C-alpha positions in Angstrom: 96.9 116.5 121.3 100.3 116.4 119.7 101.3 113.6 117.3 104.9 112.6 116.7 106.5 113.7 113.4 106.7 110.9 110.9 109.8 111.9 109.0 112.3 113.0 111.7 112.4 116.0 113.8 112.0 119.4 112.1 114.1 122.4 112.9 112.4 125.5 114.4 114.4 128.5 113.3 113.9 132.2 113.8 115.6 133.8 110.9 116.6 137.4 110.1 118.6 138.8 107.2 121.9 138.6 109.2 121.4 136.0 111.9 120.0 132.5 112.6 118.7 131.5 116.0 118.1 127.8 116.5 115.7 126.1 118.8 116.5 122.6 120.0 113.8 119.9 119.7 114.7 116.9 121.9 118.4 116.2 121.3 118.6 117.5 117.8 119.5 120.9 116.6 120.1 122.5 113.2 123.7 123.7 112.8 124.4 125.8 109.7 127.6 127.3 108.4 127.4 130.8 106.9 126.9 129.4 103.4 123.9 127.3 104.6 121.9 130.0 106.2 119.5 130.0 103.3 117.6 126.9 104.2 116.4 124.9 107.2 114.6 121.7 108.0 115.7 118.1 107.6 116.1 115.8 104.6 114.1 112.5 104.6 112.9 109.9 102.2 110.2 110.8 99.7 106.7 109.7 100.6 105.9 108.5 97.1 107.0 105.3 95.3 110.2 106.5 93.6 109.8 103.9 90.8 107.0 106.0 89.5 107.5 108.1 86.3 106.7 111.4 88.0 106.8 113.3 84.7 104.0 111.2 83.3 102.1 110.1 86.4 102.9 112.6 89.2 103.7 111.5 92.7 100.5 109.6 93.1 99.0 111.3 96.2 100.8 109.1 98.8 99.1 110.8 101.7 95.6 110.0 100.3 94.4 113.6 100.4 90.8 114.0 99.3 89.0 116.9 97.7 89.3 118.5 101.1 91.6 117.7 104.0 89.0 118.1 106.8 85.3 117.2 107.3 83.0 119.8 105.8 81.1 120.0 109.2 84.2 120.4 111.3 84.6 123.7 113.2 87.1 126.3 112.1 89.2 125.6 115.2 89.2 121.8 114.4 90.1 122.5 110.8 93.0 124.8 111.7 94.3 122.4 114.3 94.6 119.7 111.7 96.4 122.1 109.3 98.7 123.3 112.0 100.2 119.8 112.6 101.3 119.3 109.0 105.1 118.9 108.4 106.8 120.8 105.6 106.9 117.6 103.6 103.2 117.1 104.0 102.6 120.7 102.9 104.6 120.0 99.8 102.7 116.8 98.9 99.4 118.6 99.5 100.4 121.0 96.8 101.4 118.2 94.4 98.1 116.5 94.8 96.3 119.5 93.3 98.9 120.1 90.6 98.7 116.4 89.5 94.9 116.5 89.6 94.8 119.4 87.2 98.0 118.8 85.4 96.8 119.1 81.8 95.2 122.4 82.5 98.1 123.9 84.5 100.7 122.7 82.1 98.8 124.1 79.1 98.1 127.5 80.6 101.6 128.1 82.0 103.5 126.5 79.1 105.4 124.0 81.2 105.7 120.2 80.5 108.3 119.5 83.2 106.1 118.4 86.1 108.9 118.8 88.7 109.5 122.4 87.5 105.8 123.1 88.2 106.1 121.5 91.6 109.1 123.7 92.3 107.4 126.9 91.1 104.5 126.4 93.6 107.0 125.6 96.3 108.6 128.9 95.5 105.2 130.6 95.7 104.5 128.8 99.0 107.9 129.8 100.4 107.3 133.4 99.4 103.8 133.5 101.0 104.1 131.2 104.1 107.7 129.7 104.2 105.9 126.4 103.8 104.9 126.6 107.4 108.6 126.6 108.6 108.1 123.2 110.2 106.1 125.0 112.9 102.6 125.9 111.7 101.9 123.6 108.7 99.5 125.3 106.4 97.8 127.2 109.2 98.8 130.7 108.1 96.4 133.7 107.9 96.9 137.3 107.0 94.9 140.6 106.7 92.0 139.3 108.9 91.9 142.2 111.3 89.1 144.0 109.5 86.8 141.1 109.9 85.7 138.0 108.0 86.2 138.5 104.2 86.1 142.3 104.5 89.6 143.0 103.2 90.4 141.7 99.7 93.9 140.8 101.0 92.4 138.5 103.7 94.2 135.2 102.9 94.9 131.7 104.3 97.0 128.7 103.7 100.3 127.7 102.1 99.8 129.9 99.0 97.9 132.6 101.0 94.9 132.3 98.8 92.8 135.5 99.1 89.1 135.7 99.7 88.7 137.1 96.2 89.4 133.7 94.7 86.2 132.3 96.0 82.7 132.3 94.6 80.1 134.4 96.6 82.7 136.6 98.2 82.0 140.3 98.6 80.5 141.4 95.2 82.6 144.6 95.2 85.7 142.4 94.5 86.5 141.6 90.9 85.0 138.2 90.0 87.3 135.4 89.1 85.0 133.3 87.0 87.2 132.7 83.9 88.5 129.3 84.9 85.6 127.0 84.2 87.8 124.0 84.1 88.4 124.1 87.9 85.6 124.1 90.4 85.2 127.4 92.2 84.3 126.8 95.8 82.0 129.2 97.7 83.4 131.5 100.3 82.6 129.7 103.6 84.8 129.2 106.6 84.8 125.4 106.0 86.2 126.0 102.5 88.4 129.0 103.2 90.3 127.2 106.0 90.6 123.8 104.4 94.2 123.4 103.2 93.5 121.3 100.1 90.7 123.7 99.0 93.0 126.6 99.7 95.6 125.1 97.4 93.0 124.4 94.8 91.8 127.9 94.8 95.3 129.4 94.9 96.2 127.5 91.8 93.0 128.5 90.2 93.8 132.1 90.9 97.1 131.8 89.2 95.3 130.4 86.1 92.8 133.3 86.3 95.6 135.7 85.8 97.2 133.5 83.1 94.1 133.7 81.1 94.1 137.5 81.2 97.9 137.6 80.4 97.3 135.4 77.3 94.0 136.6 76.0 93.9 140.3 77.1 97.6 141.3 77.5 98.9 139.2 74.5 101.8 137.8 76.6 104.0 134.9 75.6 106.6 132.5 77.1 107.7 133.0 80.7 106.1 136.5 80.9 102.7 134.7 81.3 103.8 133.0 84.6 105.8 135.9 85.7 102.9 138.3 85.4 100.4 135.8 86.7 102.5 135.8 89.9 102.5 139.5 89.9 98.7 139.5 89.6 98.5 137.0 92.4 100.4 139.4 94.6 98.9 142.8 93.5 95.7 142.0 91.8 97.0 143.4 88.5 98.8 141.3 85.9 99.7 144.1 83.4 103.3 144.0 82.3 105.4 146.4 84.3 107.9 148.7 82.6 110.6 148.2 85.2 111.9 144.9 86.5 111.8 146.3 90.0 108.1 145.4 90.1 109.1 141.7 89.9 112.3 141.7 92.0 111.0 140.8 95.4 108.0 138.7 94.4 107.8 136.9 91.0 111.6 136.8 90.4 112.3 135.8 94.0 109.8 132.9 93.6 111.7 131.8 90.5 115.0 131.8 92.4 113.5 129.8 95.3 111.9 127.4 92.8 115.3 126.6 91.4 116.7 126.0 94.8 114.1 123.3 95.4 114.5 121.9 91.9 118.3 121.8 91.6 119.3 121.3 95.2 117.1 118.1 95.6 114.5 119.4 98.1 111.3 118.7 96.3 110.2 115.9 98.5 111.7 116.4 102.0 111.3 118.8 105.0 113.8 121.4 103.8 112.5 124.9 103.2 114.0 128.3 102.2 112.6 131.8 102.6 112.4 135.2 101.0 115.8 137.1 100.9 117.6 134.1 102.5 121.3 134.8 102.1 123.6 132.0 101.1 125.5 130.5 98.2 122.9 127.7 97.6 120.2 130.3 96.9 122.1 133.4 95.7 123.4 131.5 92.7 119.9 131.4 91.3 119.3 135.2 91.7 120.5 136.0 88.2 119.3 138.5 85.6 118.4 135.6 83.3 116.8 133.4 86.0 113.6 132.8 84.0 115.6 131.0 81.3 115.2 128.0 83.7 111.5 128.0 82.9 112.2 127.1 79.2 110.6 128.1 76.0 107.2 126.4 76.4 104.2 128.1 74.9 101.4 129.1 77.3 98.1 128.4 75.6 94.3 128.7 76.0 93.7 125.4 74.2 90.5 123.8 75.4 90.7 121.4 78.4 87.9 119.3 79.7 85.9 121.2 82.3 85.5 120.0 85.9 82.6 121.8 87.4 82.0 119.6 90.5 84.3 118.1 93.1 85.0 114.4 92.6 82.7 112.0 94.5 83.6 108.7 96.1 82.3 105.4 94.8 82.8 102.3 96.9 82.6 98.8 95.5 82.7 95.6 97.6 83.6 92.1 96.5 83.1 89.2 98.9 84.3 85.6 98.7 84.0 82.8 101.2 87.3 83.7 102.9 88.0 87.4 102.4 86.2 90.7 101.9 88.1 93.3 99.9 86.8 96.9 99.9 88.3 99.4 97.6 87.5 103.1 97.5 87.9 104.4 94.0 88.3 108.1 94.1 90.8 110.9 93.6 91.6 110.6 97.3 93.6 107.4 96.5 92.3 105.6 99.6 94.2 102.5 100.6 92.6 99.2 99.7 91.8 97.3 102.9 91.3 93.6 103.5 89.5 92.1 106.5 89.2 88.5 107.5 85.8 86.8 107.4 84.6 83.7 109.0 81.5 81.9 107.8 80.4 84.9 105.8 80.5 87.2 108.8 82.6 90.4 108.3 85.1 91.2 111.0 86.8 94.5 111.8 88.7 96.5 109.2 91.7 97.7 111.1 92.1 101.5 110.9 88.6 102.2 109.5 87.4 104.5 112.3 84.5 106.0 110.3 83.4 102.5 109.0 83.3 103.5 105.3 85.2 100.5 104.2 88.5 102.2 103.5 91.5 103.4 105.5 92.5 107.0 104.7 93.2 110.4 106.4 89.5 110.8 107.3 90.0 108.0 109.8 92.9 109.9 111.4 90.8 113.1 111.5 87.9 111.3 113.2 90.2 109.9 115.9 91.7 113.4 116.5 88.2 114.9 116.7 87.0 112.2 119.1 90.0 112.9 121.4 89.6 116.6 121.2 85.8 116.9 121.5 84.2 113.8 122.9 80.9 115.6 123.5 80.5 116.0 119.8 82.4 113.0 118.4 82.2 110.5 121.2 80.0 107.4 121.1 76.9 109.4 121.9 78.2 112.6 120.4 75.9 115.3 118.8 77.6 115.1 115.5 76.0 112.7 112.9 79.5 111.4 112.0 80.6 110.7 115.6 82.8 107.7 116.4 80.8 104.5 116.9 81.8 101.5 119.1 82.5 99.5 115.9 84.6 102.4 114.6 86.5 102.5 117.9 87.2 98.8 117.7 88.5 99.2 114.2 90.6 102.3 115.2 92.3 100.7 118.2 95.4 99.6 116.2 98.2 100.5 118.6 98.9 97.5 120.8 100.9 99.4 123.4 97.7 100.7 125.0 94.0 99.7 125.1 91.4 102.2 123.9 91.7 105.1 121.5 94.8 107.3 121.9 96.8 109.6 119.7 99.1 106.7 119.0 96.3 105.0 117.1 96.1 108.0 114.7 99.9 107.9 114.4 99.8 104.2 113.6 97.3 104.7 110.8 99.3 107.6 109.4 102.4 105.4 109.3 100.4 102.8 107.4 99.2 105.3 104.9 102.8 106.4 104.4 103.8 102.8 104.0 106.0 102.9 107.1 104.2 99.8 108.3 102.7 97.2 106.0 99.7 96.2 108.1 97.5 97.4 110.9 96.6 94.0 112.1 98.1 93.0 115.4 101.1 90.6 115.4 100.1 87.0 115.9 
C-alpha cells in the first residue's frame, strides 16, 4: 500500500560529489543549477501552528507522535514499512518531538538555549547519518547488520543511526550507557530498536551520555562538549583529539549542515542536504570558526528531574445531553474528538479506528495493518487489537469509496495535519 504524500511531491535524487541525476515523479522534477547542487527536496508549509513561540513552547508535536510510532506488538516488517513511508518533513518533526519533550535536559547538558539551533544540530546529525531519508526511505535506514542481530556494536537504525549499544540489555561486552537517568533507557528488542521515535529518543540519550563524560570526566567546556559528544557518537570515544582532522568529516560537517538548515530556512520543510554536498549554500558554512555559531552557552550537569518510565495515556470523558467530548491527555498530543449523541446514545467518532476515544496516528497505523495483514488485523484477526466492525465504521471517512481503503488513512492524516477541519461527511 502506498499513500499519497501530504506536502507535495518529493524529489528522488542520486547524488555524487560531481554529478546529480534526477528521477521524475509524476510531472515534477527537481532542476538545480550548479550552485544548488547541495540540497534537494521541496519546500512546503510548516506543519505546526506558526503563531507558537517555538523558543518557549517548541513546535507542539503537530503529527501527534506518541512514545513510540508503531504498536509494540507489530512485526518488524510492519514497523519498518510504516517508517519507510515518512517524508523528510515528517522525519524532521519526529526529531523535534523528542527534543521538545526533553528540552530542559538537552538544553542544559549541551549549553544551548536557542531551540531552533538545537533542532538544526540534530538535523545536521540526521543528514550525516541517514540524509534524513532522502525523501525515499523515511527513517527506515539500517547499517552494520550483516553479522547478525545486535552482534556488531555498530549495528544501527533510524534517522540518527542509533547503535545497539545505546539500549539496555544489549550485549554485556559493550560499554554500558547508564549515566543518563533523566531519560528512560529502552531494552534492546526488535520492537524498540526499529521504532523511529524510540530510535530518536535513544540517539539523543546517547549524545547526552557522551556529554556527561565530556563535562565530568574530560573537563570540557563550551562548544567542545557538543563537538566531542558527536565524535563519541561516531567513534565510541569522546576524548578531545589533538588534531582537527578527527572532526572534519563528522562533527564539523554536522555543524556546517546544521547552519544550512538554520540560516537557509529549511527547518520545517522537505528540503535536505548531505555530507560533502558541494554548492555555495553549504560551502559558506564550512569555515574554520564554524562553531562560533553555537554561541557561548555553558554546558552543565545541573540536576534535572528524572523520567524513568515512558509517559502513559489518561483518557477522560465528559458527556452532556447533546454532545460527548473525549480528550486524550498525553505527550502524544492526540486530537480532541467530538461525536454527536442522540438521547444519550453515543454515535461514531469519525477517524477513531481503534475505538480509544481519540483520533491520532495509531488509528492510521491500524488501518494500514488491516489492509496489509487482514488475517491478523481483520474483524476476526488473531491480534488482540485487530480492527472491529465499530472501528471500521469509524474509520470509513473517505466518501469517494465505501469500505476501508488507503484513502481513509490519508484522510485521517490530513485531519491530524489540519489540512481538513473535520472527518464528518458533508451534509
